[in-house]
C-alpha positions as CSV (number, residue, x, y, z in Angstrom):
1,M,51.6,-106.0,-86.4
2,K,48.5,-104.6,-84.8
3,I,47.4,-105.2,-81.2
4,L,44.0,-103.7,-81.0
5,S,42.1,-104.7,-84.2
6,V,41.7,-108.4,-85.0
7,L,39.1,-107.6,-87.7
8,H,40.0,-104.8,-90.1
9,K,37.2,-103.7,-92.4
10,P,37.5,-102.6,-95.9
11,L,39.0,-99.1,-96.5
12,S,35.9,-97.9,-98.2
13,E,33.9,-98.5,-95.0
14,N,36.4,-97.1,-92.5
15,P,39.7,-96.1,-94.0
16,K,41.6,-94.9,-91.0
17,K,40.8,-98.0,-88.9
18,S,41.5,-100.6,-91.6
19,I,44.1,-99.3,-94.0
20,L,45.5,-102.5,-95.6
21,S,45.4,-105.4,-93.1
22,S,42.2,-107.5,-93.6
23,C,41.6,-109.5,-90.4
24,F,45.0,-110.5,-89.4
25,F,45.7,-111.5,-85.8
26,L,48.3,-109.7,-83.8
27,L,51.9,-110.9,-84.1
28,L,53.3,-109.2,-81.0
29,F,54.6,-111.9,-78.8
30,A,57.8,-112.5,-80.7
31,A,58.6,-108.8,-80.3
32,L,58.1,-109.0,-76.6
33,I,61.0,-111.4,-76.2
34,A,63.2,-109.6,-78.7
35,P,66.3,-107.8,-77.5
36,V,65.9,-104.1,-76.8
37,F,67.8,-101.7,-79.0
38,V,68.3,-98.0,-78.8
39,C,65.8,-96.4,-81.2
40,R,67.3,-93.3,-82.9
41,Q,64.9,-90.5,-83.6
42,E,65.0,-89.1,-87.2
43,N,64.3,-85.6,-88.3
44,G,63.7,-86.5,-91.9
45,Q,67.4,-86.8,-92.9
46,G,69.5,-89.9,-93.0
47,A,68.5,-93.6,-92.8
48,P,65.1,-94.5,-91.2
49,S,65.0,-96.1,-87.8
50,S,64.5,-99.8,-87.2
51,A,60.8,-100.6,-86.7
52,V,61.7,-103.7,-84.6
53,A,63.8,-101.6,-82.2
54,Y,61.2,-98.9,-82.0
55,H,58.3,-101.3,-81.3
56,T,60.3,-103.2,-78.8
57,A,61.1,-100.0,-76.9
58,L,57.3,-99.1,-76.9
59,L,56.4,-102.5,-75.5
60,E,58.9,-102.0,-72.7
61,T,57.3,-98.6,-72.0
62,M,53.8,-100.2,-71.9
63,Q,55.0,-102.8,-69.4
64,K,56.7,-100.3,-67.2
65,A,54.2,-97.4,-67.6
66,E,53.5,-95.6,-64.4
67,S,50.5,-93.7,-65.6
68,F,47.5,-94.6,-67.7
69,D,48.3,-91.9,-70.3
70,E,51.8,-93.2,-70.6
71,L,50.5,-96.7,-71.4
72,T,47.8,-95.6,-73.9
73,N,50.2,-93.1,-75.6
74,A,52.8,-95.9,-76.1
75,L,50.0,-98.2,-77.4
76,F,48.8,-95.5,-79.8
77,C,52.3,-95.0,-81.2
78,Y,52.7,-98.8,-81.6
79,E,49.4,-99.0,-83.6
80,A,50.0,-95.8,-85.5
81,S,53.4,-97.0,-86.7
82,S,52.5,-100.6,-87.6
83,D,53.0,-99.8,-91.3
84,S,53.6,-96.7,-93.4
85,V,50.0,-96.5,-94.8
86,T,48.5,-96.5,-91.3
87,T,50.9,-93.8,-90.2
88,A,50.2,-91.6,-93.2
89,Y,46.5,-91.9,-92.8
90,L,46.4,-91.3,-89.1
91,L,48.9,-88.4,-88.7
92,T,50.1,-85.5,-90.7
93,K,53.0,-85.0,-88.3
94,P,54.1,-88.3,-86.7
95,E,57.1,-86.6,-85.2
96,Q,54.9,-84.7,-82.8
97,Y,54.0,-88.0,-81.2
98,Q,57.7,-89.0,-81.1
99,I,57.2,-91.5,-83.9
100,P,60.4,-91.7,-85.9
101,R,60.7,-92.2,-89.6
102,L,60.7,-95.9,-90.1
103,E,61.5,-98.2,-93.1
104,P,58.7,-98.0,-95.7
105,R,56.2,-100.8,-95.0
106,L,53.1,-101.4,-97.0
107,T,51.4,-103.7,-94.5
108,S,52.0,-105.3,-91.1
109,F,50.8,-108.7,-92.5
110,S,53.3,-111.4,-93.1
111,Y,52.0,-114.9,-94.1
112,N,54.9,-116.7,-92.4
113,Q,54.5,-114.7,-89.2
114,Y,50.8,-115.2,-89.3
115,V,51.1,-119.0,-89.6
116,K,53.7,-119.2,-86.9
117,S,51.6,-117.1,-84.5
118,A,48.4,-119.0,-85.3
119,D,50.1,-122.4,-84.9
120,S,51.9,-121.5,-81.6
121,G,48.9,-119.8,-79.9
122,T,50.9,-116.8,-78.9
123,N,48.1,-114.3,-79.6
124,Q,46.3,-115.1,-76.4
125,K,49.4,-114.7,-74.4
126,T,50.0,-111.3,-75.8
127,L,46.5,-110.2,-75.2
128,S,46.6,-111.4,-71.6
129,L,49.8,-109.5,-71.1
130,M,48.2,-106.3,-72.4
131,S,45.2,-106.9,-70.1
132,D,47.5,-107.2,-67.2
133,C,49.1,-103.8,-68.1
134,L,45.6,-102.2,-68.0
135,R,44.7,-103.8,-64.7
136,R,47.5,-102.1,-62.9
137,F,45.4,-98.9,-62.9
138,S,42.4,-98.9,-60.7
139,Q,39.2,-97.3,-62.0
140,K,39.2,-94.9,-59.0
141,S,42.5,-93.4,-60.1
142,L,41.2,-92.6,-63.6
143,T,39.2,-89.7,-64.9
144,D,35.8,-90.3,-66.4
145,N,37.2,-90.2,-69.9
146,Q,40.0,-92.5,-69.0
147,Q,37.5,-95.0,-67.4
148,I,35.7,-95.1,-70.7
149,T,38.9,-95.7,-72.6
150,C,40.1,-98.4,-70.2
151,S,36.8,-100.2,-70.4
152,L,36.9,-100.1,-74.2
153,L,40.4,-101.4,-74.3
154,Q,39.6,-104.3,-72.0
155,K,36.6,-105.3,-74.1
156,H,38.7,-105.0,-77.3
157,L,41.4,-107.3,-75.8
158,E,38.8,-109.9,-74.6
159,L,37.0,-110.0,-78.0
160,N,40.3,-110.2,-79.9
161,A,41.4,-113.1,-77.6
162,A,38.2,-115.0,-78.5
163,L,38.6,-114.2,-82.2
164,A,42.2,-115.4,-82.1
165,D,40.9,-118.9,-81.8
166,Y,39.6,-118.8,-85.4
167,P,42.6,-118.2,-87.7
168,F,42.0,-118.4,-91.5
169,Y,38.2,-117.9,-91.2
170,E,38.1,-114.6,-93.2
171,E,38.0,-114.4,-97.0
172,L,40.6,-111.9,-98.2
173,L,39.9,-111.8,-102.0
174,G,36.2,-111.1,-102.3
175,G,35.2,-109.0,-105.3
176,S,33.9,-106.1,-103.3
177,S,35.6,-106.4,-100.0
178,G,39.0,-108.0,-101.0
179,I,42.4,-106.4,-100.7
180,Q,42.7,-106.1,-104.4
181,A,39.5,-104.0,-104.6
182,N,40.6,-101.7,-101.8
183,L,44.2,-101.2,-102.7
184,P,43.7,-98.7,-105.5
185,V,41.6,-96.4,-103.2
186,T,44.0,-96.9,-100.3
187,L,47.1,-95.9,-102.3
188,G,45.1,-93.5,-104.5
189,E,44.4,-91.3,-101.4
190,Y,47.8,-92.0,-99.7
191,P,48.8,-88.5,-98.4
192,L,51.7,-86.9,-100.3
193,R,52.6,-84.0,-98.1
194,T,56.3,-83.8,-98.6
195,E,58.9,-85.1,-101.1
196,Q,59.9,-87.7,-98.5
197,D,56.3,-89.0,-98.7
198,I,56.7,-89.5,-102.4
199,K,59.8,-91.5,-102.0
200,T,58.1,-93.7,-99.3
201,Y,55.1,-94.2,-101.5
202,L,57.2,-95.3,-104.5
203,R,58.9,-97.9,-102.3
204,L,55.5,-99.1,-101.1
205,L,54.5,-99.9,-104.8
206,K,57.5,-102.3,-105.0
207,Q,56.0,-104.3,-102.1
208,V,52.6,-104.9,-103.8
209,P,53.7,-108.3,-105.4
210,D,54.8,-109.7,-102.0
211,Y,51.6,-108.5,-100.4
212,F,49.4,-110.2,-103.0
213,E,51.6,-113.3,-102.8
214,D,51.1,-113.5,-99.0
215,A,47.4,-113.2,-99.5
216,I,47.5,-116.0,-102.0
217,K,49.4,-118.2,-99.6
218,Y,46.8,-117.3,-96.9
219,E,43.9,-118.3,-99.2
220,D,45.6,-121.6,-100.1
221,R,46.1,-122.5,-96.4
222,R,42.5,-121.4,-95.7
223,A,41.2,-123.6,-98.4
224,A,43.2,-126.6,-97.1
225,L,42.1,-126.1,-93.4
226,L,38.5,-125.0,-93.9
227,T,37.0,-124.9,-97.4
228,P,37.8,-123.3,-100.7
229,A,35.9,-120.2,-101.5
230,P,32.7,-121.0,-103.5
231,D,32.9,-120.7,-107.3
232,F,30.4,-117.8,-107.3
233,L,32.7,-115.7,-105.2
234,R,35.8,-116.5,-107.2
235,I,34.0,-115.9,-110.5
236,S,32.6,-112.6,-109.3
237,A,36.0,-111.5,-108.0
238,T,37.7,-112.6,-111.2
239,E,35.3,-110.7,-113.4
240,K,35.7,-107.5,-111.4
241,L,39.5,-107.9,-111.5
242,K,39.4,-108.4,-115.2
243,T,37.5,-105.1,-115.6
244,L,40.1,-103.4,-113.3
245,L,43.0,-104.7,-115.4
246,A,41.3,-103.7,-118.6
247,G,41.0,-100.2,-117.3
248,F,44.6,-100.1,-116.2
249,K,45.7,-101.0,-119.8
250,Q,43.3,-98.7,-121.5
251,G,44.5,-95.6,-119.7
252,D,42.0,-95.6,-116.7
253,N,44.7,-96.3,-114.2
254,S,44.1,-94.8,-110.8
255,F,47.6,-95.6,-109.6
256,I,48.9,-93.3,-112.2
257,D,46.1,-90.7,-112.5
258,T,45.8,-90.0,-108.7
259,F,49.5,-89.9,-108.2
260,N,50.0,-87.3,-111.0
261,E,47.1,-85.2,-109.5
262,R,48.5,-85.3,-106.0
263,I,52.1,-84.3,-106.7
264,S,50.9,-81.6,-109.1
265,R,49.3,-79.9,-106.1
266,L,52.4,-80.4,-103.8
267,E,53.8,-76.9,-103.1
268,G,57.6,-76.5,-103.4
269,L,58.1,-79.3,-105.8
270,S,59.7,-78.1,-109.1
271,K,58.2,-79.1,-112.4
272,R,61.4,-81.0,-113.2
273,K,61.0,-83.1,-110.1
274,Q,57.3,-83.6,-110.7
275,A,58.1,-85.0,-114.1
276,R,60.8,-87.3,-112.8
277,Y,58.5,-88.7,-110.0
278,K,55.6,-89.1,-112.4
279,K,57.8,-91.1,-114.8
280,Q,59.2,-93.3,-111.9
281,N,55.7,-93.9,-110.6
282,E,54.4,-95.0,-114.0
283,A,57.4,-97.3,-114.4
284,Y,56.8,-98.9,-110.9
285,V,53.1,-99.4,-111.7
286,N,54.0,-101.2,-114.9
287,E,56.8,-103.2,-113.3
288,Y,55.3,-104.1,-110.0
289,V,51.6,-103.3,-109.6
290,I,50.1,-104.5,-112.8
291,P,52.0,-107.8,-112.9
292,A,50.8,-108.4,-109.3
293,Y,47.2,-107.8,-110.3
294,E,47.7,-110.1,-113.3
295,S,49.1,-112.8,-111.1
296,L,46.2,-112.5,-108.7
297,Y,43.8,-112.6,-111.6
298,S,45.3,-115.8,-112.9
299,Y,45.2,-117.3,-109.4
300,L,41.5,-116.4,-108.9
301,K,40.7,-117.8,-112.3
302,G,42.5,-121.0,-111.5
303,T,40.8,-121.6,-108.1
304,S,37.3,-121.9,-109.5
305,S,36.2,-125.3,-110.8
306,E,34.8,-123.5,-113.8
307,A,38.4,-122.7,-114.8
308,S,40.0,-126.0,-113.9
309,N,38.9,-129.4,-112.8
310,D,42.2,-130.7,-111.6
311,G,45.1,-129.6,-109.5
312,S,47.6,-129.3,-112.3
313,A,45.4,-126.9,-114.2
314,K,45.0,-124.9,-111.1
315,K,48.8,-124.8,-110.6
316,D,49.5,-123.7,-114.1
317,A,46.8,-121.0,-114.1
318,S,47.8,-119.6,-110.8
319,R,51.1,-118.3,-112.2
320,S,50.1,-117.2,-115.6
321,S,51.0,-113.5,-116.2
322,E,48.2,-112.4,-118.5
323,P,44.4,-112.6,-118.2
324,R,43.1,-114.7,-121.0
325,A,40.1,-113.9,-123.1
326,E,36.9,-115.7,-122.0
327,K,35.5,-118.2,-124.4
328,N,32.0,-117.7,-123.0
329,S,30.3,-115.0,-121.0
330,P,30.5,-115.6,-117.2
331,R,27.9,-117.8,-115.7
332,S,25.2,-116.2,-113.7
333,L,25.5,-116.4,-109.9
334,K,22.5,-118.8,-109.9
335,S,24.2,-121.3,-112.1
336,C,27.3,-121.3,-109.8
337,M,25.3,-122.0,-106.6
338,E,23.9,-125.3,-105.5
339,E,20.4,-124.3,-104.5
340,D,20.3,-126.4,-101.3
341,T,23.9,-126.1,-100.2
342,P,24.7,-123.7,-97.3
343,Y,27.7,-121.5,-98.1
344,G,27.7,-119.2,-95.1
345,L,29.8,-119.3,-92.0
346,A,27.3,-121.6,-90.3
347,A,28.5,-124.3,-92.7
348,L,32.1,-124.1,-91.4
349,P,33.4,-126.0,-88.3
350,N,32.5,-123.8,-85.3
351,G,31.3,-121.2,-87.8
352,K,28.3,-120.1,-85.8
353,E,30.6,-119.3,-82.8
354,Y,33.0,-117.4,-85.0
355,Y,30.1,-115.5,-86.6
356,S,28.7,-114.5,-83.2
357,L,32.1,-112.9,-82.3
358,M,32.2,-111.2,-85.7
359,V,28.8,-109.7,-85.1
360,K,30.0,-108.3,-81.7
361,S,33.0,-106.7,-83.5
362,A,31.0,-105.4,-86.4
363,T,28.0,-104.0,-84.5
364,G,29.2,-103.1,-81.0
365,S,26.1,-104.9,-79.7
366,Y,26.6,-107.6,-77.1
367,R,23.1,-108.9,-77.3
368,P,22.6,-112.7,-78.2
369,L,22.1,-113.3,-81.9
370,T,18.6,-114.6,-81.2
371,E,17.7,-111.2,-79.7
372,L,19.2,-109.4,-82.7
373,I,17.1,-111.5,-85.0
374,S,14.0,-110.5,-83.0
375,M,15.0,-106.8,-83.2
376,V,15.4,-107.0,-87.0
377,D,12.1,-108.9,-87.4
378,G,10.3,-106.3,-85.2
379,A,11.8,-103.4,-87.1
380,Y,10.8,-104.9,-90.4
381,K,7.2,-105.6,-89.3
382,E,6.8,-102.1,-87.9
383,A,8.1,-100.5,-91.2
384,V,5.8,-102.7,-93.3
385,G,2.9,-101.7,-91.0
386,N,3.7,-98.1,-91.5
387,V,3.6,-98.5,-95.3
388,L,0.3,-100.4,-95.2
389,N,-1.3,-97.8,-92.9
390,I,-0.4,-94.9,-95.2
391,A,-1.6,-97.0,-98.2
392,L,-5.0,-97.1,-96.5
393,T,-5.1,-93.6,-95.2
394,D,-3.3,-91.5,-97.8
395,Q,-3.6,-93.3,-101.1
396,K,-2.4,-90.4,-103.2
397,A,0.9,-90.2,-101.3
398,Y,1.3,-94.0,-101.5
399,L,0.8,-94.1,-105.3
400,Y,3.3,-91.3,-105.7
401,Y,5.8,-93.2,-103.5
402,C,5.4,-96.3,-105.6
403,E,6.2,-94.5,-108.9
404,N,8.9,-91.9,-107.8
405,S,12.2,-91.7,-106.0
406,P,12.6,-88.9,-103.5
407,E,13.6,-85.6,-105.3
408,S,15.8,-82.7,-104.2
409,H,16.1,-79.2,-105.5
410,Y,19.8,-79.4,-104.8
411,Q,21.6,-81.1,-107.7
412,S,25.3,-80.9,-107.3
413,P,27.1,-82.8,-104.6
414,E,28.6,-79.6,-103.3
415,G,25.2,-77.9,-103.2
416,I,23.7,-80.8,-101.4
417,L,26.4,-80.9,-98.7
418,E,26.2,-77.1,-98.2
419,A,22.4,-77.3,-97.8
420,L,22.6,-80.2,-95.4
421,S,25.3,-78.5,-93.2
422,L,22.7,-75.7,-92.7
423,M,19.6,-77.8,-92.4
424,I,21.0,-79.9,-89.5
425,R,21.6,-76.9,-87.2
426,E,18.3,-77.1,-85.4
427,D,18.7,-80.7,-84.2
428,Y,22.4,-81.2,-84.2
429,P,25.1,-79.4,-82.2
430,L,27.3,-76.9,-84.1
431,L,30.9,-77.8,-85.0
432,K,33.5,-75.6,-83.4
433,E,35.1,-75.0,-86.8
434,A,33.5,-75.6,-90.2
435,P,35.5,-78.3,-92.1
436,S,36.4,-78.1,-95.8
437,Y,35.5,-81.0,-98.1
438,E,35.6,-82.1,-101.7
439,T,33.8,-84.7,-103.6
440,K,35.5,-87.0,-106.1
441,T,34.1,-89.5,-108.6
442,V,35.2,-93.2,-108.5
443,S,37.0,-94.1,-111.8
444,E,35.1,-96.3,-114.3
445,S,37.5,-99.2,-113.8
446,L,37.0,-99.2,-110.0
447,A,33.2,-98.6,-110.0
448,A,32.1,-102.2,-110.1
449,S,34.1,-103.2,-107.1
450,Q,33.4,-100.1,-104.9
451,S,30.6,-99.0,-102.6
452,P,28.0,-96.5,-103.9
453,A,29.9,-93.8,-101.9
454,F,32.5,-93.6,-99.2
455,Y,34.1,-91.1,-96.9
456,M,37.8,-90.9,-96.5
457,I,38.5,-90.3,-92.8
458,P,41.2,-87.6,-92.5
459,A,44.3,-87.6,-90.3
460,F,43.0,-87.0,-86.8
461,D,45.6,-84.3,-86.1
462,D,44.2,-82.3,-89.1
463,C,40.5,-83.1,-89.7
464,R,39.9,-79.9,-91.6
465,N,40.2,-81.5,-95.1
466,N,37.7,-84.2,-96.0
467,T,37.0,-86.2,-99.1
468,I,33.9,-88.1,-100.2
469,Y,33.9,-90.4,-103.2
470,I,30.7,-90.9,-105.2
471,N,30.3,-94.0,-107.4
472,P,28.2,-93.0,-110.5
473,L,27.5,-96.7,-111.2
474,Y,25.1,-96.6,-108.2
475,T,24.7,-93.0,-107.1
476,S,23.8,-90.1,-109.3
477,E,21.5,-87.1,-109.6
478,E,19.3,-89.1,-111.9
479,N,18.5,-92.1,-109.7
480,G,17.3,-89.9,-106.8
481,N,19.4,-91.1,-103.9
482,L,22.3,-88.6,-104.0
483,F,20.8,-86.4,-101.3
484,T,20.4,-89.1,-98.7
485,T,23.7,-90.8,-99.7
486,L,25.5,-87.5,-99.0
487,A,23.6,-87.2,-95.7
488,H,25.1,-90.6,-94.8
489,E,28.6,-89.7,-95.9
490,G,28.7,-86.0,-95.1
491,F,26.3,-84.0,-92.9
492,P,25.2,-85.2,-90.4
493,G,26.8,-88.6,-91.2
494,H,30.4,-89.7,-91.3
495,L,32.1,-86.4,-92.0
496,Y,30.2,-84.5,-89.4
497,Q,30.5,-87.2,-86.8
498,T,34.2,-87.7,-87.3
499,V,35.0,-84.0,-87.2
500,Y,32.8,-83.4,-84.1
501,F,34.5,-86.2,-82.2
502,N,37.9,-85.0,-83.1
503,Q,37.0,-81.5,-82.0
504,T,36.4,-82.8,-78.5
505,E,40.1,-83.7,-78.3
506,P,39.7,-87.3,-77.3
507,D,42.5,-89.5,-76.1
508,C,44.6,-90.4,-79.1
509,I,44.2,-94.2,-78.5
510,R,40.5,-93.7,-79.2
511,Q,41.5,-93.0,-82.8
512,V,42.6,-96.6,-83.5
513,L,39.7,-98.4,-81.9
514,N,37.2,-99.6,-84.5
515,Y,33.5,-99.5,-83.9
516,P,31.7,-100.0,-87.2
517,G,28.3,-100.4,-85.4
518,Y,28.5,-96.9,-83.9
519,V,30.0,-95.3,-87.0
520,E,27.8,-96.9,-89.7
521,G,24.8,-97.0,-87.3
522,W,25.1,-93.2,-86.9
523,A,25.4,-92.6,-90.6
524,T,22.4,-94.8,-91.3
525,Y,20.5,-92.9,-88.6
526,A,21.6,-89.6,-90.2
527,E,20.5,-90.9,-93.7
528,I,17.1,-91.9,-92.6
529,N,16.5,-88.7,-90.7
530,A,17.6,-86.7,-93.8
531,Y,14.3,-87.5,-95.5
532,T,12.7,-84.9,-93.2
533,F,14.8,-82.2,-95.0
534,L,13.3,-82.9,-98.4
535,D,10.5,-80.8,-99.9
536,Y,7.7,-83.1,-101.0
537,P,5.2,-82.4,-103.8
538,L,2.4,-83.9,-101.8
539,E,1.6,-84.1,-98.1
540,G,5.1,-84.3,-96.7
541,N,4.6,-86.3,-93.6
542,S,3.2,-89.3,-95.4
543,L,5.8,-89.3,-98.1
544,C,8.7,-88.8,-95.6
545,R,7.5,-91.8,-93.5
546,L,7.1,-93.9,-96.7
547,Y,10.6,-93.3,-97.9
548,Q,12.0,-93.8,-94.4
549,A,10.1,-97.1,-94.1
550,D,11.4,-98.1,-97.5
551,S,15.0,-97.7,-96.4
552,I,14.3,-99.6,-93.2
553,I,12.7,-102.5,-95.0
554,N,15.6,-102.8,-97.4
555,L,18.1,-102.8,-94.5
556,A,16.1,-105.2,-92.5
557,L,15.8,-107.7,-95.3
558,S,19.5,-107.6,-96.0
559,A,20.4,-107.9,-92.3
560,R,18.0,-110.8,-91.8
561,I,19.4,-112.7,-94.7
562,D,22.9,-112.1,-93.3
563,L,21.9,-113.6,-90.0
564,G,20.0,-116.4,-91.7
565,V,22.8,-117.4,-94.0
566,N,25.7,-117.1,-91.5
567,Y,24.0,-118.2,-88.3
568,E,21.0,-120.3,-89.2
569,G,22.6,-122.0,-92.3
570,W,20.2,-120.7,-94.9
571,T,20.7,-121.9,-98.5
572,L,19.9,-120.0,-101.7
573,T,16.5,-121.9,-101.7
574,D,15.8,-120.6,-98.1
575,T,16.8,-117.1,-99.2
576,R,14.6,-117.1,-102.2
577,K,11.7,-118.4,-100.1
578,F,12.3,-115.6,-97.5
579,F,11.8,-113.0,-100.3
580,E,8.7,-114.7,-101.6
581,D,7.2,-115.2,-98.1
582,N,7.5,-111.5,-97.5
583,G,5.8,-110.6,-100.8
584,F,9.0,-109.6,-102.7
585,N,10.3,-110.9,-106.0
586,S,13.2,-113.2,-105.4
587,Y,15.1,-111.8,-108.4
588,Y,17.8,-110.3,-106.1
589,A,18.2,-113.4,-104.0
590,E,21.5,-114.5,-105.6
591,D,23.1,-111.1,-105.3
592,V,22.3,-110.7,-101.6
593,Y,23.2,-114.3,-100.8
594,S,26.5,-113.9,-102.6
595,Y,27.3,-110.7,-100.7
596,V,26.6,-111.9,-97.2
597,V,28.7,-115.0,-97.9
598,E,31.6,-112.7,-99.0
599,A,31.2,-110.1,-96.3
600,P,29.5,-111.6,-93.2
601,A,28.0,-109.2,-90.7
602,N,28.7,-106.1,-92.9
603,Y,25.0,-105.3,-93.3
604,L,24.6,-105.7,-89.6
605,S,27.1,-102.8,-88.9
606,Y,24.6,-100.5,-90.5
607,F,21.2,-101.9,-89.4
608,I,22.0,-103.3,-85.9
609,G,24.0,-100.1,-85.3
610,Y,20.9,-98.1,-86.3
611,L,18.6,-100.1,-84.2
612,E,20.8,-99.8,-81.2
613,I,20.8,-96.0,-81.6
614,M,17.1,-95.9,-81.9
615,D,16.6,-98.1,-78.8
616,L,19.1,-95.9,-76.9
617,K,17.1,-92.8,-78.1
618,T,13.9,-94.2,-76.7
619,A,15.5,-95.0,-73.4
620,Y,17.0,-91.5,-73.2
621,Q,13.7,-89.9,-74.0
622,N,12.0,-91.8,-71.2
623,Q,14.8,-90.8,-68.8
624,E,14.8,-87.1,-69.7
625,M,11.1,-86.8,-70.3
626,E,10.1,-83.0,-70.6
627,N,13.9,-82.1,-70.6
628,Y,14.5,-84.2,-73.7
629,S,15.7,-82.5,-76.9
630,E,17.0,-84.0,-80.2
631,K,20.0,-81.7,-80.0
632,K,20.8,-82.8,-76.5
633,F,20.6,-86.5,-77.4
634,H,22.8,-86.1,-80.4
635,Q,25.4,-84.0,-78.6
636,R,25.7,-86.6,-75.8
637,L,26.1,-89.5,-78.2
638,L,28.6,-87.6,-80.3
639,E,30.7,-86.6,-77.3
640,I,31.0,-90.2,-76.1
641,G,32.2,-91.1,-79.5
642,P,32.7,-94.5,-81.2
643,A,32.2,-97.2,-78.6
644,D,30.2,-100.4,-78.1
645,F,26.6,-99.8,-77.2
646,E,26.9,-101.5,-73.8
647,T,29.4,-98.8,-72.8
648,I,27.4,-96.0,-74.3
649,R,24.3,-97.0,-72.4
650,K,26.2,-96.9,-69.2
651,C,27.4,-93.4,-70.0
652,M,24.0,-92.0,-71.1
653,L,21.4,-93.7,-68.9
654,V,21.0,-93.5,-65.2
655,N,19.7,-97.1,-65.0
656,P,21.0,-98.8,-68.2
C-alpha cells in the first residue's frame, strides 16, 4: 500500500521511486478503520512485527501529529515500509527511522484489494483525509523548506485523487516497461547487507508466482473493462520473454548469477553458509521464479489473436507450463497493426483526460497539452533551423556530422566517468564528498527488454555507493554514444544530481516523491550539454551544435508522436505521414508507435522536462542579468531538488 505515488515508473528509469508496484492506486482506507494494535519493535531477533499493526499505528500518528515533521516522518515510514523491496532500496538501516523488521513482502499490490478499493471509491476518501492532515499546519508556521514540502505533498494528493478515477488504465505487461522485464534487475540489485537480508530475499522469491498471477488477473479485468492489449504489444512482450526464458535455461540467469556475486562479497559469511544459500537460491529460482515466468509467457502467448482465435484456446494456453517452439518467425510489427486504427490512450473512454493527468505526473509540467505540443514543435523547428544554417555556413562540419558519430578519447566507462567528474567543475557546483561508483553490463538475456543504460539510485541514508548499468545491445564504445550516455547516467546527470540533493540533507519525505520530469529532464539537459566537453576534429562549435541539434530533433520527434498518438488519436498511417512530412524515412514508425502505446508519456519525461529546464534557465538569466552564472543556476536548481516545475519557478524567480 502506497499513499503518495499513484504512478510508479519502471525500475530502470527511477528505481528507488518505483521498486515493484506499477501504477497501483493506494489501498489505505481499510487500514484507517482497522483496530489499533501495539507494534513491537524488533532488533533483528525473533519474529518480525505485524505490518498491519505498524501501519495502523503510523496512520494514527499522522492524524494526531502536532508538528509538520511528525506528520511527514510518519508518512515517510509508512511509504518506506510498504514492502520489503522498497525498504531495502531506500534505507540501509531502517531501525534508525524506527521502522521494525516486518514480514517479508515482495510488493504492496494485491489484486483483490485493488479491485475492492477501485470499486468502492475509497481512494479519494483516503486522499482527502491526508489533505486534511496537511491543512492543519499554516504556511506561516513552516520553514521555507517545509513550505516547499507541504506544497509538493498537496499537489501529489490532488493529482493522485484525479488519477484514482481511472483504474485499470495502465498496461502492466509491456515488453520493455512491464513488471516481468523489471523484476530481474529489481531483485538482481536487491541489497544483501546482512544474513537476515538473505533470508528475507529468499522468501521474496517464493512470492513471485502470486505476484505474476495478480498481474494476470489485473490484465484480464483491464481487457474486460477497457480493451485487450493490441497484438503487437503482446507479441513483442512474448518474444522478449521467450528470449529471457531461453537465457535462464542456458545458464544466463541473473537471479542466480547476481545472487552468487552479492553473497560472495558479504563480509562475515562463512564459505559453508555461502554455499548453502547459493544452493537454496538456485532451488527457489527453479521452483518458483522460472515456473512463474513460464506461466506468464503462456498467458501472453494466449492473449494475442495470432496465438488463438477463441476463448478456449486462450484458456488452455494461459496455464501451459512450457514455452512452445514457434512454427514461424514472429510477424513484423507492421503486420500486427491496422494502419488506420488508433491504439493510443486517446482511443479509450476518457483516455485523453487520463493521458493529460499522466503527462502532469510524468513531466511535472502543469501546462495544457496544447501548449506542450507548441513547445515541442517550436524546439524541433529551432533545432532543424540550426542544422540547416550550419549546412549553409560550414559545409565541412556538416558533411563530417552526416558521416560520423561523436568521438571521445576516453574509451572505458570508468575513464569516461572520471573525466566527466573533472570536466563539469567549472559550470557545476562541487559535491561535498566524492561518491564511489561501478559500472555493470546488462546480461545478454535481459538486453532486449532493458534501456540502453540505467542508474540504480542508492539508499538515501548511504549515497556513497552507486551503480550504472550499460546495455551493450544499444550502447558501446563502437557506436559512439557511450560518452553522452554516461553524462546522462553519471556526471553531471543522475548520479551527480542524486548525490548532490542527498548531501543537502533534505526532509526524508522528499525521497519518496517521484518527479520523472525533473530527474530525466536534468539528465537530458546534462547529456546535451556534455557535447561541449568533447574534442572535435574540425571547428568545434559547429560540430557541437550539430550533435546537440541531432539529439533534440530525435527527442522532439519521439515526444511529438507520443502526444499525437495518445492525445490526438494518431494511427500508424498518421505517424508514418508525420515522419515523411518532416523529411525522414518512415522505417522506424512502427517501433516508435509501438513504444508510445506501451509506455505513454515516457518520452515526455525526458523532453518536456528538458524544455522546462531550458525555459526556466532563460527566465533566470533575464532575472539575474549580469549576475547570472551557469554554476549559480545549476546550484539553485539542484538545491531545490526534484519537484514540479510550477513549484520550482516560484522558488527561483521573483515574478514567476
